[in-house]
N, CA, C and O atoms as a printed pandas DataFrame, in Angstrom:
     atom_number atom_name residue_name chain_id  residue_number  x_coord  y_coord  z_coord
0              1         N          MET        A               1  144.328  197.078  126.160
1              2        CA          MET        A               1  145.517  197.896  126.392
2              3         C          MET        A               1  146.758  197.013  126.303
3              4         O          MET        A               1  146.830  195.984  126.975
4              5         N          ALA        A               2  147.700  197.386  125.514
5              6        CA          ALA        A               2  148.947  196.634  125.354
6              7         C          ALA        A               2  149.888  196.968  126.496
7              8         O          ALA        A               2  149.935  198.104  126.967
8              9         N          VAL        A               3  150.627  195.979  126.931
9             10        CA          VAL        A               3  151.574  196.176  128.015
10            11         C          VAL        A               3  152.943  196.428  127.418
11            12         O          VAL        A               3  153.473  195.598  126.680
12            13         N          ALA        A               4  153.512  197.581  127.742
13            14        CA          ALA        A               4  154.871  197.875  127.292
14            15         C          ALA        A               4  155.817  197.029  128.123
15            16         O          ALA        A               4  155.602  196.851  129.322
16            17         N          ALA        A               5  156.838  196.519  127.510
17            18        CA          ALA        A               5  157.752  195.651  128.247
18            19         C          ALA        A               5  159.165  195.790  127.715
19            20         O          ALA        A               5  159.397  196.321  126.629
20            21         N          THR        A               6  160.094  195.301  128.506
21            22        CA          THR        A               6  161.495  195.273  128.128
22            23         C          THR        A               6  161.794  193.891  127.567
23            24         O          THR        A               6  161.369  192.889  128.142
24            25         N          LYS        A               7  162.512  193.819  126.463
25            26        CA          LYS        A               7  162.806  192.530  125.834
26            27         C          LYS        A               7  164.245  192.126  126.156
27            28         O          LYS        A               7  165.181  192.882  125.897
28            29         N          VAL        A               8  164.413  190.937  126.719
29            30        CA          VAL        A               8  165.724  190.401  127.043
30            31         C          VAL        A               8  165.762  188.982  126.499
31            32         O          VAL        A               8  165.137  188.080  127.055
32            33         N          ASN        A               9  166.497  188.786  125.409
33            34        CA          ASN        A               9  166.590  187.455  124.807
34            35         C          ASN        A               9  165.215  186.811  124.639
35            36         O          ASN        A               9  164.981  185.704  125.124
36            37         N          THR        A              10  164.330  187.487  123.969
37            38        CA          THR        A              10  162.946  187.073  123.710
38            39         C          THR        A              10  162.107  186.979  124.975
39            40         O          THR        A              10  161.131  186.229  125.005
40            41         N          LEU        A              11  162.455  187.712  126.005
41            42        CA          LEU        A              11  161.714  187.703  127.257
42            43         C          LEU        A              11  161.042  189.050  127.437
43            44         O          LEU        A              11  161.706  190.086  127.394
44            45         N          ASP        A              12  159.739  189.048  127.638
45            46        CA          ASP        A              12  159.018  190.283  127.921
46            47         C          ASP        A              12  158.812  190.390  129.422
47            48         O          ASP        A              12  158.102  189.577  130.014
48            49         N          LEU        A              13  159.431  191.395  130.040
49            50        CA          LEU        A              13  159.262  191.642  131.463
50            51         C          LEU        A              13  158.543  192.965  131.641
51            52         O          LEU        A              13  158.989  193.994  131.134
52            53         N          THR        A              14  157.450  192.939  132.348
53            54        CA          THR        A              14  156.625  194.121  132.503
54            55         C          THR        A              14  157.154  195.015  133.612
55            56         O          THR        A              14  157.223  194.579  134.762
56            57         N          PRO        A              15  157.533  196.265  133.301
57            58        CA          PRO        A              15  157.899  197.194  134.362
58            59         C          PRO        A              15  156.666  197.488  135.205
59            60         O          PRO        A              15  155.550  197.516  134.688
60            61         N          VAL        A              16  156.865  197.708  136.501
61            62        CA          VAL        A              16  155.736  197.900  137.409
62            63         C          VAL        A              16  154.881  199.105  137.024
63            64         O          VAL        A              16  153.668  199.083  137.235
64            65         N          SER        A              17  155.479  200.151  136.468
65            66        CA          SER        A              17  154.721  201.344  136.110
66            67         C          SER        A              17  153.847  201.133  134.881
67            68         O          SER        A              17  152.951  201.936  134.620
68            69         N          LYS        A              18  154.089  200.076  134.128
69            70        CA          LYS        A              18  153.348  199.873  132.892
70            71         C          LYS        A              18  152.441  198.639  132.950
71            72         O          LYS        A              18  151.826  198.275  131.947
72            73         N          ALA        A              19  152.356  198.001  134.110
73            74        CA          ALA        A              19  151.560  196.781  134.230
74            75         C          ALA        A              19  150.077  197.111  134.284
75            76         O          ALA        A              19  149.675  198.186  134.729
76            77         N          ASP        A              20  149.279  196.165  133.821
77            78        CA          ASP        A              20  147.831  196.314  133.925
78            79         C          ASP        A              20  147.227  194.977  134.323
79            80         O          ASP        A              20  147.933  194.076  134.777
80            81         N          GLU        A              21  145.937  194.857  134.154
81            82        CA          GLU        A              21  145.245  193.644  134.580
82            83         C          GLU        A              21  145.672  192.390  133.815
83            84         O          GLU        A              21  145.348  191.279  134.236
84            85         N          SER        A              22  146.382  192.542  132.719
85            86        CA          SER        A              22  146.816  191.369  131.961
86            87         C          SER        A              22  148.135  190.784  132.489
87            88         O          SER        A              22  148.601  189.763  131.983
88            89         N          TYR        A              23  148.728  191.413  133.484
89            90        CA          TYR        A              23  149.978  190.920  134.055
90            91         C          TYR        A              23  149.735  189.574  134.734
91            92         O          TYR        A              23  148.801  189.436  135.523
92            93         N          HIS        A              24  150.564  188.595  134.432
93            94        CA          HIS        A              24  150.471  187.262  135.029
94            95         C          HIS        A              24  151.859  186.873  135.525
95            96         O          HIS        A              24  152.698  186.428  134.742
96            97         N          ARG        A              25  152.101  187.040  136.826
97            98        CA          ARG        A              25  153.423  186.849  137.417
98            99         C          ARG        A              25  154.013  185.461  137.156
99           100         O          ARG        A              25  155.175  185.370  136.761
100          101         N          PRO        A              26  153.256  184.375  137.363
101          102        CA          PRO        A              26  153.855  183.052  137.117
102          103         C          PRO        A              26  154.379  182.879  135.691
103          104         O          PRO        A              26  155.413  182.245  135.483
104          105         N          THR        A              27  153.678  183.435  134.722
105          106        CA          THR        A              27  154.122  183.334  133.329
106          107         C          THR        A              27  155.432  184.083  133.129
107          108         O          THR        A              27  156.350  183.579  132.482
108          109         N          GLU        A              28  155.517  185.292  133.688
109          110        CA          GLU        A              28  156.750  186.078  133.548
110          111         C          GLU        A              28  157.912  185.443  134.312
111          112         O          GLU        A              28  159.048  185.466  133.836
112          113         N          LEU        A              29  157.641  184.875  135.492
113          114        CA          LEU        A              29  158.708  184.198  136.237
114          115         C          LEU        A              29  159.260  183.012  135.453
115          116         O          LEU        A              29  160.474  182.827  135.373
116          117         N          LYS        A              30  158.377  182.220  134.881
117          118        CA          LYS        A              30  158.815  181.067  134.087
118          119         C          LYS        A              30  159.621  181.527  132.876
119          120         O          LYS        A              30  160.660  180.948  132.557
120          121         N          ALA        A              31  159.139  182.566  132.209
121          122        CA          ALA        A              31  159.858  183.086  131.041
122          123         C          ALA        A              31  161.246  183.585  131.447
123          124         O          ALA        A              31  162.223  183.359  130.733
124          125         N          PHE        A              32  161.332  184.263  132.592
125          126        CA          PHE        A              32  162.617  184.758  133.083
126          127         C          PHE        A              32  163.550  183.590  133.396
127          128         O          PHE        A              32  164.719  183.610  133.011
128          129         N          ASP        A              33  163.042  182.579  134.088
129          130        CA          ASP        A              33  163.859  181.405  134.420
130          131         C          ASP        A              33  164.324  180.670  133.172
131          132         O          ASP        A              33  165.453  180.182  133.118
132          133         N          ASP        A              34  163.458  180.591  132.171
133          134        CA          ASP        A              34  163.787  179.857  130.943
134          135         C          ASP        A              34  164.924  180.498  130.148
135          136         O          ASP        A              34  165.611  179.812  129.391
136          137         N          THR        A              35  165.129  181.809  130.311
137          138        CA          THR        A              35  166.198  182.475  129.554
138          139         C          THR        A              35  167.583  182.095  130.058
139          140         O          THR        A              35  168.554  182.150  129.304
140          141         N          LYS        A              36  167.682  181.710  131.327
141          142        CA          LYS        A              36  168.960  181.355  131.960
142          143         C          LYS        A              36  169.952  182.520  131.964
143          144         O          LYS        A              36  171.138  182.324  132.229
144          145         N          SER        A              37  169.470  183.734  131.671
145          146        CA          SER        A              37  170.385  184.878  131.655
146          147         C          SER        A              37  170.428  185.590  132.998
147          148         O          SER        A              37  171.384  186.315  133.277
148          149         N          GLY        A              38  169.427  185.401  133.825
149          150        CA          GLY        A              38  169.409  185.975  135.164
150          151         C          GLY        A              38  169.417  187.493  135.178
151          152         O          GLY        A              38  169.173  188.152  134.167
152          153         N          VAL        A              39  169.701  188.019  136.344
153          154        CA          VAL        A              39  169.717  189.470  136.526
154          155         C          VAL        A              39  170.826  190.106  135.698
155          156         O          VAL        A              39  170.660  191.222  135.204
156          157         N          LYS        A              40  171.947  189.422  135.538
157          158        CA          LYS        A              40  173.031  189.959  134.707
158          159         C          LYS        A              40  172.531  190.209  133.290
159          160         O          LYS        A              40  172.902  191.206  132.672
160          161         N          GLY        A              41  171.691  189.314  132.767
161          162        CA          GLY        A              41  171.124  189.504  131.437
162          163         C          GLY        A              41  170.276  190.759  131.363
163          164         O          GLY        A              41  170.268  191.448  130.342
164          165         N          LEU        A              42  169.559  191.062  132.443
165          166        CA          LEU        A              42  168.751  192.287  132.476
166          167         C          LEU        A              42  169.651  193.517  132.459
167          168         O          LEU        A              42  169.387  194.482  131.742
168          169         N          VAL        A              43  170.705  193.471  133.247
169          170        CA          VAL        A              43  171.643  194.596  133.303
170          171         C          VAL        A              43  172.318  194.782  131.951
171          172         O          VAL        A              43  172.429  195.904  131.456
172          173         N          ASP        A              44  172.768  193.685  131.356
173          174        CA          ASP        A              44  173.423  193.755  130.049
174          175         C          ASP        A              44  172.485  194.291  128.977
175          176         O          ASP        A              44  172.929  194.925  128.020
176          177         N          ALA        A              45  171.178  194.038  129.136
177          178        CA          ALA        A              45  170.197  194.517  128.159
178          179         C          ALA        A              45  169.888  196.001  128.355
179          180         O          ALA        A              45  169.230  196.616  127.516
180          181         N          GLY        A              46  170.361  196.575  129.460
181          182        CA          GLY        A              46  170.181  198.002  129.697
182          183         C          GLY        A              46  168.793  198.400  130.162
183          184         O          GLY        A              46  168.314  199.478  129.809
184          185         N          ILE        A              47  168.132  197.550  130.951
185          186        CA          ILE        A              47  166.794  197.920  131.413
186          187         C          ILE        A              47  166.869  199.188  132.255
187          188         O          ILE        A              47  167.878  199.443  132.912
188          189         N          THR        A              48  165.814  199.972  132.235
189          190        CA          THR        A              48  165.784  201.219  132.995
190          191         C          THR        A              48  164.780  201.177  134.137
191          192         O          THR        A              48  164.753  202.082  134.970
192          193         N          GLU        A              49  163.954  200.133  134.185
193          194        CA          GLU        A              49  162.995  199.968  135.274
194          195         C          GLU        A              49  163.082  198.540  135.792
195          196         O          GLU        A              49  163.342  197.608  135.031
196          197         N          ILE        A              50  162.865  198.378  137.083
197          198        CA          ILE        A              50  162.891  197.045  137.676
198          199         C          ILE        A              50  161.646  196.290  137.231
199          200         O          ILE        A              50  160.533  196.783  137.417
200          201         N          PRO        A              51  161.809  195.107  136.648
201          202        CA          PRO        A              51  160.647  194.332  136.215
202          203         C          PRO        A              51  159.743  193.960  137.390
203          204         O          PRO        A              51  160.211  193.745  138.509
204          205         N          ARG        A              52  158.475  193.890  137.120
205          206        CA          ARG        A              52  157.471  193.644  138.149
206          207         C          ARG        A              52  157.685  192.313  138.880
207          208         O          ARG        A              52  157.298  192.196  140.043
208          209         N          ILE        A              53  158.276  191.328  138.247
209          210        CA          ILE        A              53  158.465  190.037  138.915
210          211         C          ILE        A              53  159.348  190.143  140.158
211          212         O          ILE        A              53  159.342  189.243  140.998
212          213         N          PHE        A              54  160.107  191.235  140.283
213          214        CA          PHE        A              54  160.977  191.408  141.432
214          215         C          PHE        A              54  160.317  192.182  142.569
215          216         O          PHE        A              54  160.949  192.428  143.597
216          217         N          TYR        A              55  159.061  192.567  142.398
217          218        CA          TYR        A              55  158.323  193.259  143.448
218          219         C          TYR        A              55  157.484  192.255  144.217
219          220         O          TYR        A              55  156.885  191.356  143.628
220          221         N          GLN        A              56  157.441  192.412  145.541
221          222        CA          GLN        A              56  156.600  191.548  146.357
222          223         C          GLN        A              56  155.187  192.112  146.342
223          224         O          GLN        A              56  155.001  193.304  146.588
224          225         N          PRO        A              57  154.185  191.279  146.058
225          226        CA          PRO        A              57  152.812  191.775  146.037
226          227         C          PRO        A              57  152.420  192.339  147.403
227          228         O          PRO        A              57  152.773  191.760  148.430
228          229         N          PRO        A              58  151.688  193.474  147.429
229          230        CA          PRO        A              58  151.339  194.108  148.700
230          231         C          PRO        A              58  150.556  193.187  149.633
231          232         O          PRO        A              58  150.709  193.277  150.851
232          233         N          GLU        A              59  149.724  192.308  149.087
233          234        CA          GLU        A              59  148.929  191.431  149.939
234          235         C          GLU        A              59  149.768  190.396  150.672
235          236         O          GLU        A              59  149.288  189.789  151.629
236          237         N          SER        A              60  151.007  190.180  150.248
237          238        CA          SER        A              60  151.848  189.194  150.922
238          239         C          SER        A              60  152.781  189.835  151.949
239          240         O          SER        A              60  153.493  189.122  152.657
240          241         N          SER        A              61  152.791  191.148  152.042
241          242        CA          SER        A              61  153.644  191.787  153.042
242          243         C          SER        A              61  152.940  191.749  154.391
243          244         O          SER        A              61  151.713  191.674  154.457
244          245         N          ASP        A              62  153.713  191.802  155.454
245          246        CA          ASP        A              62  153.143  191.632  156.789
246          247         C          ASP        A              62  152.981  192.942  157.551
247          248         O          ASP        A              62  152.786  192.910  158.766
248          249         N          SER        A              63  153.052  194.054  156.906
249          250        CA          SER        A              63  152.886  195.388  157.493
250          251         C          SER        A              63  153.827  195.653  158.668
251          252         O          SER        A              63  153.505  196.446  159.552
252          253         N          GLY        A              64  154.968  195.005  158.681
253          254        CA          GLY        A              64  155.969  195.291  159.695
254          255         C          GLY        A              64  155.743  194.616  161.036
255          256         O          GLY        A              64  156.592  194.747  161.918
256          257         N          HIS        A              65  154.650  193.906  161.235
257          258        CA          HIS        A              65  154.366  193.251  162.506
258          259         C          HIS        A              65  155.078  191.905  162.574
259          260         O          HIS        A              65  154.989  191.095  161.651
260          261         N          VAL        A              66  155.777  191.681  163.666
261          262        CA          VAL        A              66  156.455  190.408  163.867
262          263         C          VAL        A              66  155.815  189.729  165.068
263          264         O          VAL        A              66  155.836  190.272  166.172
264          265         N          SER        A              67  155.256  188.565  164.864
265          266        CA          SER        A              67  154.633  187.847  165.971
266          267         C          SER        A              67  155.691  187.067  166.737
267          268         O          SER        A              67  156.795  186.843  166.241
268          269         N          ASP        A              68  155.344  186.658  167.942
269          270        CA          ASP        A              68  156.266  185.859  168.743
270          271         C          ASP        A              68  156.565  184.521  168.082
271          272         O          ASP        A              68  157.634  183.948  168.290
272          273         N          GLU        A              69  155.622  184.020  167.286
273          274        CA          GLU        A              69  155.797  182.729  166.639
274          275         C          GLU        A              69  156.913  182.755  165.592
275          276         O          GLU        A              69  157.549  181.729  165.348
276          277         N          THR        A              70  157.158  183.903  164.977
277          278        CA          THR        A              70  158.160  183.971  163.924
278          279         C          THR        A              70  159.527  184.412  164.430
279          280         O          THR        A              70  160.499  184.388  163.675
280          281         N          GLN        A              71  159.618  184.809  165.681
281          282        CA          GLN        A              71  160.907  185.226  166.210
282          283         C          GLN        A              71  161.756  184.000  166.522
283          284         O          GLN        A              71  161.248  182.978  166.983
284          285         N          ILE        A              72  163.032  184.114  166.269
285          286        CA          ILE        A              72  163.959  183.018  166.522
286          287         C          ILE        A              72  164.525  183.177  167.929
287          288         O          ILE        A              72  164.977  184.256  168.311
288          289         N          HIS        A              73  164.494  182.102  168.681
289          290        CA          HIS        A              73  165.052  182.106  170.031
290          291         C          HIS        A              73  166.372  181.343  169.997
291          292         O          HIS        A              73  166.400  180.138  169.747
292          293         N          ILE        A              74  167.448  182.050  170.248
293          294        CA          ILE        A              74  168.783  181.459  170.192
294          295         C          ILE        A              74  169.249  181.189  171.620
295          296         O          ILE        A              74  169.282  182.103  172.443
296          297         N          PRO        A              75  169.609  179.946  171.917
297          298        CA          PRO        A              75  170.059  179.641  173.278
298          299         C          PRO        A              75  171.423  180.280  173.561
299          300         O          PRO        A              75  172.300  180.323  172.699
300          301         N          VAL        A              76  171.571  180.765  174.777
301          302        CA          VAL        A              76  172.844  181.341  175.213
302          303         C          VAL        A              76  173.427  180.391  176.251
303          304         O          VAL        A              76  172.779  180.074  177.249
304          305         N          ILE        A              77  174.634  179.949  176.013
305          306        CA          ILE        A              77  175.279  178.984  176.908
306          307         C          ILE        A              77  176.589  179.583  177.396
307          308         O          ILE        A              77  177.464  179.927  176.601
308          309         N          ASP        A              78  176.710  179.703  178.710
309          310        CA          ASP        A              78  177.912  180.261  179.323
310          311         C          ASP        A              78  178.984  179.179  179.394
311          312         O          ASP        A              78  178.825  178.188  180.107
312          313         N          LEU        A              79  180.065  179.367  178.661
313          314        CA          LEU        A              79  181.153  178.386  178.627
314          315         C          LEU        A              79  182.241  178.683  179.661
315          316         O          LEU        A              79  183.243  177.972  179.728
316          317         N          ASP        A              80  182.051  179.717  180.458
317          318        CA          ASP        A              80  183.068  180.144  181.407
318          319         C          ASP        A              80  183.378  179.074  182.450
319          320         O          ASP        A              80  184.523  178.945  182.885
320          321         N          HIS        A              81  182.361  178.304  182.856
321          322        CA          HIS        A              81  182.551  177.345  183.947
322          323         C          HIS        A              81  182.828  175.923  183.475
323          324         O          HIS        A              81  182.862  175.004  184.294
324          325         N          ILE        A              82  183.026  175.722  182.180
325          326        CA          ILE        A              82  183.156  174.365  181.634
326          327         C          ILE        A              82  184.350  173.600  182.200
327          328         O          ILE        A              82  184.293  172.375  182.305
328          329         N          GLY        A              83  185.403  174.274  182.559
329          330        CA          GLY        A              83  186.595  173.587  183.066
330          331         C          GLY        A              83  186.758  173.646  184.569
331          332         O          GLY        A              83  187.765  173.160  185.083
332          333         N          LYS        A              84  185.815  174.220  185.297
333          334        CA          LYS        A              84  185.987  174.440  186.735
334          335         C          LYS        A              84  185.741  173.169  187.553
335          336         O          LYS        A              84  186.598  172.775  188.344
336          337         N          THR        A              85  184.611  172.537  187.377
337          338        CA          THR        A              85  184.318  171.281  188.088
338          339         C          THR        A              85  183.636  170.329  187.119
339          340         O          THR        A              85  183.102  170.741  186.089
340          341         N          SER        A              86  183.665  169.036  187.471
341          342        CA          SER        A              86  183.033  168.055  186.586
342          343         C          SER        A              86  181.517  168.255  186.532
343          344         O          SER        A              86  180.900  167.998  185.498
344          345         N          LEU        A              87  180.916  168.705  187.622
345          346        CA          LEU        A              87  179.471  168.946  187.644
346          347         C          LEU        A              87  179.096  170.108  186.715
347          348         O          LEU        A              87  178.119  170.022  185.971
348          349         N          LYS        A              88  179.878  171.194  186.764
349          350        CA          LYS        A              88  179.608  172.345  185.894
350          351         C          LYS        A              88  179.886  171.993  184.430
351          352         O          LYS        A              88  179.183  172.441  183.525
352          353         N          ARG        A              89  180.918  171.186  184.220
353          354        CA          ARG        A              89  181.220  170.746  182.847
354          355         C          ARG        A              89  180.061  169.927  182.293
355          356         O          ARG        A              89  179.623  170.146  181.164
356          357         N          ARG        A              90  179.564  168.981  183.092
357          358        CA          ARG        A              90  178.459  168.134  182.652
358          359         C          ARG        A              90  177.221  168.986  182.342
359          360         O          ARG        A              90  176.545  168.770  181.336
360          361         N          TYR        A              91  176.937  169.950  183.216
361          362        CA          TYR        A              91  175.786  170.830  183.011
362          363         C          TYR        A              91  175.936  171.601  181.689
363          364         O          TYR        A              91  174.983  171.686  180.914
364          365         N          THR        A              92  177.105  172.154  181.432
365          366        CA          THR        A              92  177.349  172.931  180.216
366          367         C          THR        A              92  177.263  172.049  178.974
367          368         O          THR        A              92  176.670  172.441  177.970
368          369         N          VAL        A              93  177.852  170.870  179.044
369          370        CA          VAL        A              93  177.799  169.938  177.912
370          371         C          VAL        A              93  176.350  169.538  177.634
371          372         O          VAL        A              93  175.948  169.435  176.475
372          373         N          ASP        A              94  175.569  169.315  178.685
373          374        CA          ASP        A              94  174.144  168.983  178.503
374          375         C          ASP        A              94  173.394  170.125  177.817
375          376         O          ASP        A              94  172.537  169.873  176.970
376          377         N          ARG        A              95  173.704  171.383  178.171
377          378        CA          ARG        A              95  173.037  172.538  177.527
378          379         C          ARG        A              95  173.417  172.610  176.047
379          380         O          ARG        A              95  172.579  172.919  175.200
380          381         N          ILE        A              96  174.686  172.323  175.743
381          382        CA          ILE        A              96  175.141  172.335  174.344
382          383         C          ILE        A              96  174.452  171.221  173.563
383          384         O          ILE        A              96  174.008  171.433  172.435
384          385         N          ARG        A              97  174.364  170.041  174.160
385          386        CA          ARG        A              97  173.697  168.904  173.504
386          387         C          ARG        A              97  172.222  169.241  173.237
387          388         O          ARG        A              97  171.705  169.003  172.145
388          389         N          GLU        A              98  171.570  169.791  174.242
389          390        CA          GLU        A              98  170.159  170.169  174.108
390          391         C          GLU        A              98  169.972  171.205  172.997
391          392         O          GLU        A              98  169.039  171.104  172.201
392          393         N          ALA        A              99  170.853  172.191  172.948
393          394        CA          ALA        A              99  170.764  173.230  171.908
394          395         C          ALA        A              99  170.987  172.642  170.529
395          396         O          ALA        A              99  170.306  173.010  169.573
396          397         N          SER        A             100  171.943  171.726  170.425
397          398        CA          SER        A             100  172.222  171.148  169.105
398          399         C          SER        A             100  171.085  170.250  168.640
399          400         O          SER        A             100  170.810  170.179  167.442
400          401         N          GLU        A             101  170.421  169.564  169.559
401          402        CA          GLU        A             101  169.285  168.715  169.193
402          403         C          GLU        A             101  168.048  169.537  168.849
403          404         O          GLU        A             101  167.353  169.250  167.875
404          405         N          LYS        A             102  167.783  170.547  169.646
405          406        CA          LYS        A             102  166.555  171.334  169.475
406          407         C          LYS        A             102  166.658  172.374  168.364
407          408         O          LYS        A             102  165.701  172.586  167.620
408          409         N          PHE        A             103  167.809  173.019  168.250
409          410        CA          PHE        A             103  167.960  174.125  167.313
410          411         C          PHE        A             103  168.868  173.811  166.134
411          412         O          PHE        A             103  169.044  174.655  165.255
412          413         N          GLY        A             104  169.448  172.619  166.095
413          414        CA          GLY        A             104  170.370  172.298  165.011
414          415         C          GLY        A             104  171.630  173.123  165.101
415          416         O          GLY        A             104  172.200  173.506  164.080
416          417         N          PHE        A             105  172.066  173.399  166.299
417          418        CA          PHE        A             105  173.166  174.310  166.563
418          419         C          PHE        A             105  174.430  173.971  165.797
419          420         O          PHE        A             105  175.106  174.877  165.309
420          421         N          PHE        A             106  174.774  172.694  165.676
421          422        CA          PHE        A             106  176.015  172.305  165.018
422          423         C          PHE        A             106  175.781  171.638  163.674
423          424         O          PHE        A             106  176.659  170.929  163.181
424          425         N          ASN        A             107  174.639  171.843  163.080
425          426        CA          ASN        A             107  174.342  171.241  161.767
426          427         C          ASN        A             107  175.069  171.946  160.668
427          428         O          ASN        A             107  174.936  171.574  159.502
């Protein structure tokens, strides 16, 4: 079975509705990168379907579940007391230092 494709500067990109078992994503990605025309080149060529290389394979999706390991924990530091006493200032500065070291806060 032949795969129908859209041609963009000698690039064959397989639309998702026309793909079959002969589809090889790495080959199409390399061909797309080699054209240096990018998405603008696809638009200028007048494609009518999104090429399959832009779809995420179903096996790599996470079904919407977010584990605690992937959640980002952002430190909250109250700056209200920074100028009140030297002890509170030191405590606040230490929290900022800790956040910048651990989370790259000021990188």
